[in-house]
Each structure stands twice: as structure tokens, then as C-alpha cells.
N, C-alpha and C positions, 0 to 999 in steps of 0.2 A: 762253909758258905762265905761268899765274897760280900763284903759290906756294900751297901748302896752308896752311890756317889750323890744321889738325890732321892728324897722321899717326898711325894706330892699327894695331897688330898684333892679330890675332884668331886664337886657337888653341883647340882643344877635343879632348876624348875621347882623351887619351894613355894612359889605363888602365894605371897603374903604370910606364909608360915614362918615368921621370924624366929619363933621359939626354937625350932629345930636347928636353925643356923647358930643360935646362941649356944645350944647344947654341943653342937659340933665344934664350935670355936673353943668352948671351955675344955673340951676333951683333948683337942689336937693342937691348939696354939702353942708354939715353941716345942712341939714334939714331931713336927714335919717341917721340911724346908720351905715349902710353898703350899698355900691353900687357894684353889681356883674355884670360882663360881661361874658356870657357863650361861648365866642369864635367866630371865624370868623370875627374879626375886620379887619384883614389884615393890622394891624399896628404893628410896632416893639415893643418889650417889653419895650424899652427905651422911648416910647412916654409918654409925661408928663401927659396925661389923666390917665395912669395906676398908678399914685400916688394916685388917688382917687377911681378908680375901681379895685376890685379884679377880675382877669381874668384868663382864661385858653386858651390853644392852640386848635383851631379848625382845621378841615381838610384843610382849606384854609389859615391857619397861618403857616408861615414857619420859624419863629424865635424860635429856639430851647430853648431860655431862658424862654419861656412861658411854664408852667407846663401842663401836660395832664389833671390833676385833682388836686383838693385841698380839704382839709377838714378843715373847719374853725369852731373853738369852740367859741361861743359868747352867752352870756346871757343864759347859760344852754342848748343851742341848738348845735347840730352837723350838720353843713351845708356842704353838699357835692356839689361841683361845678365841672362840666365837660361839654364838648361840646356835647357828645353823639354819635359821629360817631364811636368811638372804642367799644361802647356798642350796635351798630347796632339798634339805636332807630327808624330808618325808617321802620324796619320790626318787631321788638319785643321790649318789655320793660323788658324781663326776665333778661338779663345781667345787666342792670342798677339796677333793683330791687335787684339782688344778691349782687352787689357792695354796694348798700345802706345798706343792712343787715349786710354785713361784716364790714362796717365802723360805724355801729350803728347810721346812719344818721337819723335825725328827719326832715330835709328839704333837698330835692334833686333838684338842679337847673341845667337845661340843655337846649340846643338849637338844632342846626343842621337841624331839619325838616322844619324850617320856619313856622311852624303851632303852634299857641298858644294852650295851654291846661293845666289843673290843676286837679289833683285827690289826694285823700288820699288813701294810700295803706299800710296796716300793720302798722299803726300808724305814717307813714311818709308822708309829703306833697311832691308831685312830681309836679314841675312847669316848663313849657316851656313858656317863655314870647312871643314866636313868633319872627319874624324878624322885627327889627325896620325900615329896609330899603327895604327888598325884601320879603314881606309876601306871603304865599301860603295857599291854603286850603279855608275853609268855610268863613274866615274873611279877605280874600285878599282885598276886597273893602275898608276896613278901611285905608289901605295904610301904615301899619306898627304899631307895638304895643310894649309895655313894660309893666311891672307889678310892683306894690308895694304890699308888704306883711306886714301886721301888725300881730305880734306874741304876744299872751298873754298866760298865763298859761292854759287857758281853750279852746282857739281856734286860728285858723289861718283865717285872713280875707285877701282875695286876690282881688285886683282891677286892671283891665287892663286899659291902657290909649292909646290914639292915639298920633301921632307925634306932634299934636298941644297942648299936655299936658291936654287934656280933658278926664275925666273919661268916659268910655263906659258903660252906665247904665246897659245894658244886660249882661255885662261881669264882674260881681261882685259876689264873692263866699265866703261863710263862712263854715269852716270845724271845727266841734267840735273835741277836742283831746281826 
């Protein structure tokens, strides 16, 4: 197995459930290269958790110090982080896809829908980790999800986890680059 050039944790939409973010931080800080939060934490930008998580403003975040989107360059990747509400991800992926193309993103992380999903589109990985606290859709019964992405030169390996930090066997995906 080829070692990952980057390992990322992606979480979203905890909606005031700070405790779960503290648990995620305690488990993964210094064990992954980057930790992303796709918005709707409903926490202030000054919260100490955001010293470890790169985050953006969601439609339920009212601290103007949180950016609407971010482009992070790491290990040769262009990671676009946004919540997704401004790109209307509940009804279309077109605006987000165009934004990703404009930014030359190789990885696109977003939330908002509370529904987990991952696809490759035009050479970029699009990932919604679902909501860690208020999931919707087909996988609601899991009770909340987040994802870890292992990035190599040849592929992306995405594994979804539940709130008890257990890998969800049927939610593991590999995408060739």
C-alpha cells in the first residue's frame, strides 16, 4: 500500500454540539495533517477549537470573522472549503462545480445538506461528510458522520465514520486520479 501524502479529516454541521467537536479534536489532532469544518458549527470564530480546525461560515453561523470559503494549498493539492449554501447545493452542484473549476480545486469540501456523499467530477474529489449531529437522508440512522480522506498521487481513499469513531464498512470509497 502506498503511503498517503496527506490525510484529512472533514466534519460539518454540528449545530452547537461543541462536545462532539471536542471529542473529534481529542482523537485526531496531530494524527491527521488537516482538520476541516464545513460550517454551521454555530460557534464564534474565536472558539479555541478553530485553532485546530480550518472552518468557514455556514448559513447558521453569524460571526462575520468566519470566511465564506477558503482555498488551502497543501501537499500539491488545492482544497476548496465552503459550506455550500451560497452555491445552492441543495438543488444543484453546478455553481459549486464552476467555483471549483475557477479555483483549480483538486478537492472540494462542503456541507449544508446534512447528507453525506462523495464523487469524482472532472478530476476533482467532491465530498460532503454529512452532519456530525443532525444527519438527513439515506444514512440518517447512523446518527451522524464525518470522513477521513487519504490522498496519494494515484488516488483518493475516503472512509466515513460514525460518532463513536467506528469506520462504516459500506461507506468506504476509492477514486483513481
